[in-house]
C-alpha positions as CSV (number, residue, x, y, z in Angstrom):
1,M,73.3,-28.2,45.9
2,S,74.5,-26.3,42.6
3,A,74.8,-27.9,39.2
4,R,78.5,-28.1,39.4
5,Q,78.4,-29.6,42.9
6,A,75.9,-32.1,41.6
7,Q,78.2,-32.9,38.7
8,S,81.3,-33.5,41.0
9,A,79.2,-35.4,43.3
10,T,78.1,-37.6,40.3
11,L,81.8,-37.9,39.0
12,A,82.9,-38.8,42.6
13,V,80.2,-41.7,42.8
14,T,80.2,-43.2,39.1
15,G,83.2,-41.6,37.1
16,A,80.4,-40.5,34.7
17,V,79.9,-37.0,33.3
18,S,77.2,-35.3,31.4
19,W,79.7,-33.9,28.7
20,R,81.7,-37.1,27.9
21,R,80.3,-40.6,27.0
22,E,82.0,-43.7,28.5
23,G,84.0,-46.2,26.4
24,L,85.8,-44.0,23.8
25,R,88.6,-45.8,22.3
26,Y,91.6,-44.2,20.1
27,K,94.5,-45.6,18.4
28,T,96.2,-42.6,18.9
29,N,95.6,-40.3,21.7
30,E,96.0,-36.5,20.6
31,V,95.2,-33.1,22.3
32,F,95.7,-29.9,20.5
33,L,95.3,-26.4,22.3
34,D,95.1,-22.9,20.8
35,V,95.2,-19.7,22.4
36,V,93.2,-16.8,20.4
37,E,93.5,-13.4,21.9
38,D,91.7,-10.2,20.4
39,V,93.7,-6.9,21.3
40,N,91.4,-3.8,22.1
41,L,93.9,-0.9,21.5
42,L,93.2,2.9,21.8
43,V,95.9,4.9,20.4
44,G,96.3,8.7,21.1
45,A,97.3,11.2,18.0
46,T,100.9,11.0,19.1
47,G,101.1,7.5,19.2
48,N,100.6,6.7,23.1
49,V,98.6,3.8,24.4
50,L,95.5,5.1,25.9
51,R,93.6,2.0,26.8
52,C,94.6,-1.7,26.2
53,D,93.1,-5.0,27.2
54,V,93.1,-8.5,25.8
55,V,90.0,-10.8,25.4
56,G,91.3,-14.4,25.1
57,R,89.9,-18.1,24.5
58,I,91.6,-21.2,24.8
59,L,90.2,-23.7,22.3
60,M,91.0,-27.2,22.5
61,K,90.5,-30.7,20.4
62,C,90.7,-33.9,22.4
63,H,90.8,-37.3,20.9
64,L,91.6,-39.4,24.2
65,S,90.5,-42.7,25.6
66,D,88.5,-43.5,28.6
67,M,88.2,-40.7,31.1
68,P,91.4,-38.7,31.0
69,E,92.1,-36.1,33.8
70,L,93.9,-33.2,32.2
71,R,95.6,-30.2,34.1
72,L,96.7,-27.1,32.9
73,G,98.9,-24.6,34.4
74,L,98.6,-21.0,33.9
75,S,101.5,-18.4,34.1
76,D,99.4,-15.4,34.7
77,T,96.1,-15.2,36.6
78,P,93.7,-13.6,34.0
79,E,90.5,-11.6,35.2
80,D,86.9,-12.1,34.3
81,V,87.6,-15.8,33.7
82,T,84.8,-18.0,32.3
83,F,85.3,-21.7,32.3
84,H,83.6,-24.5,30.5
85,Q,81.5,-26.7,32.8
86,C,84.0,-29.6,32.7
87,V,86.5,-27.8,34.8
88,N,87.2,-28.3,38.7
89,L,86.6,-24.9,39.9
90,G,87.6,-26.0,43.4
91,T,91.3,-26.8,42.3
92,Y,91.5,-23.8,40.2
93,E,90.5,-21.6,43.1
94,A,92.8,-23.5,45.6
95,Q,95.9,-24.0,43.1
96,Q,95.3,-21.9,40.2
97,V,95.6,-25.1,38.1
98,V,92.8,-25.9,35.6
99,T,91.7,-29.4,36.2
100,F,89.2,-31.1,33.8
101,I,87.7,-34.0,32.2
102,P,87.5,-32.8,28.6
103,P,84.5,-33.4,26.3
104,D,85.4,-35.4,23.1
105,G,86.1,-33.3,20.2
106,E,86.4,-29.5,19.8
107,F,85.4,-27.3,22.6
108,E,86.2,-23.9,24.4
109,L,87.9,-24.6,27.4
110,M,87.9,-20.9,29.0
111,K,87.3,-17.5,28.2
112,Y,89.2,-14.6,29.9
113,R,90.1,-10.7,30.1
114,S,93.4,-9.1,31.2
115,A,94.4,-5.6,31.2
116,D,97.8,-5.9,32.8
117,G,101.2,-6.6,31.3
118,I,100.2,-6.7,27.9
119,S,102.6,-6.7,25.2
120,V,101.3,-4.7,21.8
121,P,102.5,-6.6,18.7
122,F,102.4,-3.5,16.7
123,K,102.8,0.1,16.8
124,V,100.6,2.7,14.8
125,M,102.1,6.1,14.2
126,P,99.9,8.2,12.3
127,V,100.3,12.0,11.1
128,I,97.0,13.6,9.7
129,K,97.1,16.9,8.1
130,E,93.9,18.9,7.0
131,L,95.0,21.1,4.3
132,G,92.1,23.8,3.9
133,R,88.9,22.5,3.2
134,T,89.3,20.5,0.0
135,R,92.3,18.2,1.0
136,M,93.7,16.0,3.5
137,E,96.9,14.4,4.0
138,A,97.5,11.1,5.8
139,N,100.6,9.3,6.7
140,V,100.5,6.2,8.6
141,T,103.4,4.0,9.5
142,V,102.9,0.5,11.2
143,K,105.9,-1.1,12.9
144,S,105.8,-4.9,14.1
145,L,107.3,-5.5,17.5
146,F,107.5,-9.2,17.5
147,G,110.4,-11.3,16.6
148,P,111.7,-11.4,12.9
149,K,111.2,-15.2,12.4
150,M,107.6,-14.3,12.7
151,F,104.7,-13.4,10.5
152,A,101.4,-11.7,11.2
153,L,98.7,-12.7,8.4
154,S,95.7,-11.0,7.1
155,V,96.6,-7.6,8.3
156,V,93.7,-4.8,7.8
157,V,94.2,-1.4,8.8
158,L,91.1,1.1,8.6
159,V,92.2,4.9,8.3
160,P,89.0,7.0,8.6
161,V,88.4,10.0,6.2
162,P,85.9,12.7,6.2
163,D,82.2,11.9,5.2
164,N,82.6,14.2,2.2
165,T,85.6,12.5,0.7
166,A,85.4,12.4,-3.3
167,K,88.5,10.2,-3.8
168,A,92.0,9.3,-2.4
169,I,95.4,8.8,-3.9
170,I,97.3,6.1,-2.2
171,R,100.4,4.9,-1.9
172,V,101.9,1.9,0.3
173,T,105.2,0.3,1.0
174,T,103.4,-3.3,0.9
175,G,100.0,-4.8,0.2
176,K,97.1,-3.1,-1.2
177,A,94.9,0.1,-0.4
178,K,91.8,1.8,-1.9
179,Y,89.2,4.2,-0.4
180,D,86.0,2.3,0.7
181,A,83.0,5.0,0.6
182,T,80.8,2.4,2.8
183,K,83.4,2.3,5.7
184,R,84.2,5.9,5.3
185,A,87.9,5.0,5.4
186,I,90.9,3.8,3.4
187,V,91.4,0.2,3.7
188,W,94.8,-1.2,3.9
189,K,95.4,-4.9,3.6
190,V,98.8,-6.6,4.0
191,R,98.6,-10.4,3.3
192,R,101.9,-11.2,5.2
193,F,103.5,-8.7,8.0
194,A,107.2,-9.8,9.2
195,G,108.4,-9.3,12.3
196,G,110.9,-6.5,13.3
197,T,109.8,-4.4,10.2
198,E,107.5,-1.3,9.3
199,H,105.6,-0.4,6.5
200,G,103.7,2.8,5.6
201,L,100.8,4.4,3.8
202,R,100.5,7.9,2.2
203,A,97.1,9.3,1.1
204,E,96.1,12.5,-0.6
205,V,92.3,12.9,0.2
206,V,90.4,14.9,-2.1
207,L,87.2,16.6,-0.3
208,V,84.0,17.8,-1.7
209,S,83.7,21.5,-1.2
210,T,80.6,22.6,0.5
211,T,78.9,25.8,0.7
212,K,77.5,25.5,4.2
213,E,79.9,25.6,6.9
214,A,80.6,22.4,7.9
215,K,81.1,21.1,11.4
216,P,84.7,20.4,12.6
217,W,85.8,16.9,11.7
218,V,86.0,14.6,14.8
219,R,88.8,11.9,13.7
220,P,87.6,8.4,14.7
221,P,90.5,6.2,16.1
222,I,92.4,4.1,13.4
223,S,91.5,0.3,13.7
224,M,93.6,-2.7,13.1
225,S,93.0,-6.4,12.9
226,F,95.4,-9.4,12.2
227,Q,96.3,-12.8,12.9
228,L,99.4,-13.9,14.9
229,S,100.4,-17.3,15.7
230,Q,102.6,-18.7,18.4
231,I,102.5,-15.3,20.6
232,S,100.2,-14.4,23.6
233,C,99.7,-10.6,24.3
């Protein structure tokens, strides 16, 4: 008998589970649920999506009396799912419904990965030009593809530059940007990015001239991080 089967047998006989103590009482019963998703996106030089997947977590906070059984329906069946031990795997496999007696307080209900039907919230359009051995020009446009009533917060775009960069003269239409030698990139930060809008970065990068024949610069991909509530990819 597996550990999950033993837990199910114990619950059936005694009503007790190892992850939740008995006799809990709350004046107000509350359940909070957050879906946190990380989008891994690889974009080609022309802006086309080469690879995209989402790694997500469902986080819960439960303040409920007694031993409640909760049911959570999923509109899609995600891949590579890992559940908290409280989830009834038999019900999920048979009905695609997540049934569980939750722990008290905060916990991670499940993790998952998905690569199908992903709606990318941003489009990044880079134009990089190498102007000889001592200059480079970068123009990056970022367009938000979600609704105009929504906002992405703490947006950070990293635009890689060559190792021999001396300085960068940067202009942005919103936020702040600077050259960070430790990251070998221009770091563009936008505190609040509205949906249905686009903003741009233009940078003239000055390179240190070298006497040795340098290897051609292999451009790393542009990376981006952000927080976006009330939307699921």
